[in-house]
C-alpha positions as CSV (number, residue, x, y, z in Angstrom):
1,X,18.3,-59.7,-87.2
2,X,17.0,-56.1,-86.6
3,X,13.3,-55.4,-87.0
4,X,12.0,-52.1,-88.3
5,X,9.0,-50.0,-87.3
6,X,7.0,-47.9,-89.7
7,X,5.2,-45.2,-87.7
8,X,2.2,-43.3,-89.2
9,X,-0.4,-40.8,-88.0
10,X,-3.9,-41.4,-89.2
11,X,-7.4,-40.2,-88.5
12,X,-9.9,-42.6,-87.0
13,X,-11.8,-43.1,-90.3
14,X,-8.7,-44.5,-92.1
15,X,-7.5,-46.9,-89.3
16,X,-9.1,-50.1,-90.7
17,X,-8.1,-49.4,-94.3
18,X,-4.6,-48.6,-93.2
19,X,-4.3,-51.6,-91.0
20,X,-5.5,-54.0,-93.7
21,X,-3.1,-52.4,-96.2
22,X,-0.2,-52.8,-93.9
23,X,-1.0,-56.5,-93.3
24,X,-1.2,-57.0,-97.1
25,X,2.3,-55.4,-97.3
26,X,3.8,-58.1,-95.1
27,X,3.8,-56.2,-91.8
28,X,4.5,-58.6,-88.9
29,X,2.2,-56.7,-86.6
30,X,0.1,-53.6,-86.5
31,X,-0.8,-51.7,-83.4
32,X,-2.9,-48.6,-82.9
33,X,-2.2,-46.1,-80.1
34,X,-3.6,-42.7,-79.0
35,X,-1.3,-40.2,-80.6
36,X,-2.1,-37.8,-77.8
37,X,-1.4,-40.2,-74.9
38,X,0.2,-38.7,-71.9
39,X,-1.1,-35.2,-72.9
40,X,-4.2,-33.2,-71.9
41,X,-5.8,-34.2,-75.2
42,X,-5.6,-38.0,-74.3
43,X,-8.9,-39.8,-74.8
44,X,-10.1,-42.9,-73.1
45,X,-11.3,-45.7,-75.4
46,X,-12.9,-48.7,-73.7
47,X,-14.7,-51.8,-74.9
48,X,-16.5,-54.6,-73.1
49,X,-14.8,-58.0,-72.9
50,X,-15.8,-60.1,-75.9
51,X,-17.3,-57.2,-77.7
52,X,-15.7,-55.1,-80.5
53,X,-14.3,-51.7,-79.5
54,X,-16.6,-48.7,-79.8
55,X,-14.2,-47.2,-82.4
56,X,-11.3,-48.5,-84.5
57,X,-9.0,-45.9,-83.0
58,X,-8.6,-42.4,-81.7
59,X,-9.3,-39.2,-83.6
60,X,-5.5,-38.9,-83.9
61,X,-4.1,-42.4,-84.0
62,X,-0.5,-43.5,-84.0
63,X,-0.2,-46.6,-86.2
64,X,3.0,-48.7,-85.6
65,X,3.7,-51.6,-87.9
66,X,6.7,-54.0,-87.6
67,X,8.6,-55.3,-90.6
68,X,11.4,-57.9,-91.0
69,X,13.7,-55.5,-92.8
70,X,14.2,-51.8,-93.5
71,X,13.6,-52.5,-97.3
72,X,10.2,-53.9,-96.6
73,X,9.2,-51.0,-94.3
74,X,10.3,-48.4,-96.9
75,X,8.5,-50.3,-99.7
76,X,5.4,-50.3,-97.6
77,X,5.7,-46.6,-97.0
78,X,6.1,-45.9,-100.7
79,X,3.0,-47.9,-101.6
80,X,0.9,-46.3,-98.9
81,X,1.8,-42.7,-99.5
82,X,0.7,-43.1,-103.2
83,X,-2.9,-44.2,-102.1
84,X,-5.8,-41.8,-102.1
85,X,-6.8,-42.9,-98.6
86,X,-3.4,-41.7,-97.3
87,X,-4.3,-38.0,-97.9
88,X,-5.2,-37.5,-94.3
89,X,-2.3,-39.6,-92.9
90,X,1.3,-38.7,-92.2
91,X,4.5,-40.7,-92.3
92,X,6.3,-40.1,-89.0
93,X,9.4,-42.4,-89.1
94,X,11.0,-45.6,-90.2
95,X,13.4,-46.8,-87.5
96,X,15.2,-49.9,-86.3
97,X,13.8,-51.6,-83.1
98,X,16.6,-51.6,-80.5
99,X,17.9,-55.0,-79.6
100,X,16.8,-55.8,-76.0
101,X,16.8,-58.7,-73.6
102,X,13.0,-59.0,-73.5
103,X,13.1,-61.6,-70.8
104,X,15.0,-59.3,-68.4
105,X,12.8,-56.4,-69.5
106,X,9.7,-58.3,-68.6
107,X,11.2,-59.5,-65.3
108,X,12.1,-56.0,-64.3
109,X,8.4,-55.1,-64.0
110,X,7.9,-57.6,-61.2
111,X,9.2,-57.1,-57.7
112,X,8.5,-59.0,-54.4
113,X,5.0,-58.6,-53.2
114,X,4.4,-57.9,-49.5
115,X,1.3,-59.5,-48.0
116,X,2.4,-58.8,-44.4
117,X,5.8,-57.8,-43.0
118,X,6.6,-61.5,-42.6
119,X,4.8,-63.0,-45.5
120,X,6.0,-62.3,-49.1
121,X,5.5,-63.6,-52.6
122,X,8.9,-63.4,-54.4
123,X,9.8,-64.2,-58.1
124,X,12.7,-66.5,-58.4
125,X,15.0,-63.8,-59.9
126,X,14.8,-61.8,-56.6
127,X,16.3,-62.4,-53.2
128,X,13.7,-62.7,-50.4
129,X,13.5,-59.8,-48.0
130,X,15.4,-60.4,-44.8
131,X,12.2,-60.1,-42.7
132,X,10.3,-62.7,-44.7
133,X,9.4,-65.8,-42.6
134,X,6.7,-67.2,-44.8
135,X,7.6,-67.2,-48.5
136,X,6.1,-68.2,-51.8
137,X,8.4,-68.5,-54.8
138,X,6.2,-67.8,-57.8
139,X,7.1,-66.4,-61.2
140,X,4.5,-64.2,-62.8
141,X,3.2,-65.6,-66.1
142,X,3.4,-69.3,-65.2
143,X,-0.1,-69.5,-63.9
144,X,-3.2,-67.4,-63.3
145,X,-2.9,-65.5,-60.0
146,X,0.4,-64.2,-58.6
147,X,-0.7,-62.4,-55.5
148,X,-0.7,-58.8,-57.0
149,X,-4.5,-58.5,-57.4
150,X,-6.0,-56.4,-54.6
151,X,-8.6,-59.0,-53.6
152,X,-6.0,-61.8,-53.5
153,X,-3.7,-59.7,-51.3
154,X,-6.7,-58.8,-49.1
155,X,-7.7,-62.4,-48.6
156,X,-4.1,-63.5,-47.9
157,X,-3.6,-60.7,-45.4
158,X,-6.8,-61.6,-43.6
159,X,-5.9,-65.3,-43.5
160,X,-2.3,-64.5,-42.2
161,X,-3.8,-62.2,-39.6
162,X,-6.0,-64.9,-38.3
163,X,-3.0,-67.0,-37.5
164,X,-1.3,-64.0,-35.9
165,X,-4.3,-63.4,-33.7
166,X,-4.1,-67.0,-32.4
167,X,-7.3,-67.8,-34.3
168,X,-6.0,-70.6,-36.6
169,X,-8.2,-71.7,-39.5
170,X,-8.3,-75.4,-39.5
171,X,-9.5,-75.7,-43.1
172,X,-10.1,-73.3,-45.9
173,X,-12.6,-73.7,-48.7
174,X,-11.6,-72.0,-52.0
175,X,-13.7,-71.7,-55.1
176,X,-11.5,-69.0,-56.6
177,X,-10.4,-69.1,-60.2
178,X,-6.8,-68.8,-59.1
179,X,-6.7,-72.3,-57.7
180,X,-3.1,-73.0,-58.4
181,X,-2.1,-69.9,-56.5
182,X,-4.1,-70.9,-53.4
183,X,-2.6,-74.4,-53.5
184,X,0.7,-72.7,-52.9
185,X,-0.3,-70.0,-50.6
186,X,-2.4,-71.7,-48.0
187,X,0.0,-74.5,-47.0
188,X,2.7,-71.8,-46.6
189,X,0.4,-70.3,-43.9
190,X,-0.2,-73.6,-42.2
191,X,-3.7,-74.1,-43.6
192,X,-5.2,-77.3,-45.0
193,X,-7.5,-76.9,-48.0
194,X,-10.9,-78.0,-49.1
195,X,-10.6,-77.9,-52.9
196,X,-14.0,-78.2,-54.8
197,X,-13.8,-80.3,-57.9
198,X,-16.6,-79.0,-60.2
199,X,-17.5,-80.8,-63.4
200,X,-18.4,-78.3,-66.0
201,X,-19.7,-78.5,-69.6
202,X,-20.8,-75.9,-72.1
203,X,-24.4,-74.8,-71.4
204,X,-26.5,-75.9,-74.3
205,X,-29.5,-73.9,-73.0
206,X,-30.1,-71.3,-70.4
207,X,-31.9,-74.0,-68.4
208,X,-29.1,-76.6,-68.3
209,X,-28.7,-78.0,-64.7
210,X,-25.8,-76.7,-62.6
211,X,-23.4,-79.5,-61.7
212,X,-23.1,-80.2,-58.0
213,X,-19.6,-79.8,-56.5
214,X,-17.8,-82.7,-54.9
215,X,-15.4,-81.9,-52.0
216,X,-12.0,-83.3,-51.5
217,X,-9.8,-82.5,-48.4
């Protein structure tokens, strides 16, 4: 079944009203983008994690809503264009969303990650490089941490370099968030792990005691 996009241009003052109206008209999703993206007029719009964005959209926003059928998209456009708040908005297009293999499209964004010339992290849909002697097979999206973050690569490169310099690390203590990743990575480099097991609970007050970690080899 083909999905259809209703694409509108809107000023920032009408973004919330327009989004609520689209949801009421059975839009499956509504996204707001900078209409001037990739041009000299592009504007950065940032918000802090867990906090509402500073504005609902850009001065010229591109509002894209998804509908289950062309009829629903056209009905929504007819209703919206008759509203007083639509005076500053513009109907850009109603178009079918091309059928795609979304799994393959997502996979195409991820390629093998080189840590050192001999140590690589490779998704299962790629063949390992010929020079890879240490290898981690890890599909992005299955767990937090896939080796692409700069600090993760830096740490792995350093650990791998210690072995190359004949300075083996007998044990490694990791308190990183990406524990599952390190459980895969460190044994691949011939390292044993000290994995802290920390009991946590929601802090009921700012003075709640910090749990003490217990260590397991």
